[in-house]
N, C-alpha and C positions, 0 to 999 in steps of 0.2 A: 474568432481568431484567437489563439493565446499563445504567445512566445512564436508566432510565426508559422501555427500549426491550425488547421481548421480541427474545432471543436464544437459539440452539441452542448448548448448549455439546458442543465435541468433545473426544477425548482421544487422542492418539498415542503410541506407543510406538517409539522408534528401536530399529536394531538392535542397539546397546550397552545398551538397556533403559532408556535415559532416558524419561521419561513427562511430555508437554508437554500443554498444554490451549489451547484457542482457542474464543473464543464468536462466532458470525455474527448480525449483527442479521438478524432473518427477513424484515422488508420489504424491505431494500436489500441483501441479501446482501453487507455490507459487515463486516469484521473489525472488531471493536469493544473486545475484550479479547483478552491473551492472556498464557501464564506459562510458564515452562521452568525449566531449572537456572540459566540465565545470566540471564535479562532477564525482567520482566514490564510490561504496560502496559494502560492502558483510555483510549479515546475519552471526553471528556467536552465536556458543554456544545457541543454540534454541531447542528446543524438541516437539514432536507431543504428543498431550494429552488432556486430560478433561480439562476444565476450570471451577474455583470455579461460583457457581450460583450466588455470590454476584457482580460479574463483570457485571450481565445483569440487576441488579435491580435499579430502579429509586431511586435515593438519597431522604432520608426522608425529605430533606430541600427544594427538589426540588420545584420550583414554576413557573407557567406560566405567562409570561411577556405580558400585552397587549401592549406595547409601539414595543416590537420586533415583533409581531404579525403582526401589521402595516406594519413594512418594510417589512416583508417576502411576504405579500399579494400584495404589491404594486410591489416587484420585480418579479412576475411572469408574464412570456409573453403573449402577449394579442392576 
């Protein structure tokens, strides 16, 4: 259990022998806890539910930058 939710714990070992763990919420398939040699963390106080439609709207002041478009185009693999 992580934050009161059923989670499956997984363990992985890197090619250098470092062991890490991570927990996936069984219902959501969401990473809810992790730990390794460098960092650790856990999601807390979250709930599943509908999100406000405004989160998915493009901001009124959004504008496309031609300069950035060129950078993105040049970064594509050939």
